C-alpha positions in Angstrom: -16.7 81.9 166.6 -15.2 80.7 169.9 -17.2 80.1 173.0 -20.9 79.6 173.6 -23.8 82.0 174.1 -25.5 81.8 177.5 -28.5 79.9 176.1 -26.1 77.2 174.8 -24.7 76.4 178.3 -26.7 74.1 180.5 -25.9 73.3 184.1 -26.8 69.8 185.2 -27.1 69.3 188.9 -29.7 66.6 189.3 -30.7 63.4 187.6 -33.8 64.7 185.7 -35.0 65.6 182.2 -32.0 68.0 181.8 -29.6 65.1 182.5 -31.4 62.9 180.0 -31.3 65.7 177.4 -27.6 66.1 178.0 -27.0 62.4 177.7 -28.9 62.1 174.5 -27.4 65.2 172.9 -23.8 64.2 173.7 -24.3 60.6 172.6 -25.5 61.8 169.2 -22.7 64.4 168.8 -20.0 63.7 166.3 -17.3 65.1 168.6 -17.4 65.8 172.3 -14.9 68.0 174.2 -14.1 67.3 177.9 -12.8 69.5 180.7 -12.9 69.2 184.5 -12.3 71.3 187.6 -11.1 70.0 191.0 -11.7 71.2 194.5 -8.9 73.4 195.7 -6.8 71.8 198.5 -4.9 73.8 201.1 -2.8 71.0 202.6 -1.7 67.5 201.8 -4.4 66.1 204.1 -7.3 67.6 202.2 -9.2 65.1 200.1 -9.9 67.4 197.1 -11.4 65.6 194.2 -13.4 66.4 191.0 -16.0 69.1 191.3 -17.2 70.0 187.8 -17.2 68.1 184.6 -17.8 70.0 181.3 -18.8 68.1 178.2 -19.5 70.0 175.0 -20.5 69.4 171.4 -20.2 72.0 168.6 -23.7 73.2 169.6 -24.0 73.0 173.3 -22.0 72.9 176.6 -23.1 70.9 179.6 -21.7 71.6 183.0 -22.2 68.7 185.3 -21.9 69.5 189.1 -20.2 66.2 190.0 -20.0 67.2 193.7 -23.8 67.1 193.8 -24.5 64.4 191.2 -22.2 61.8 192.9 -24.7 61.4 195.7 -27.8 61.1 193.5 -29.6 57.8 193.3 
């Protein structure tokens, strides 16, 4: 089966218990897949940059909101 069910996708937007769960799960996974999305830019003067990081094992996908997390303590 390709893809994940909605209960297997977890959005991580703060450094909390969900972040810790994601870290522990991914560190114990045999294989981890990676994908990222970037801010759209409309001109060469826009800074753009990474916005979302997706990390997944065979059992669960974590979507990290990098734009929010980068400013977390």
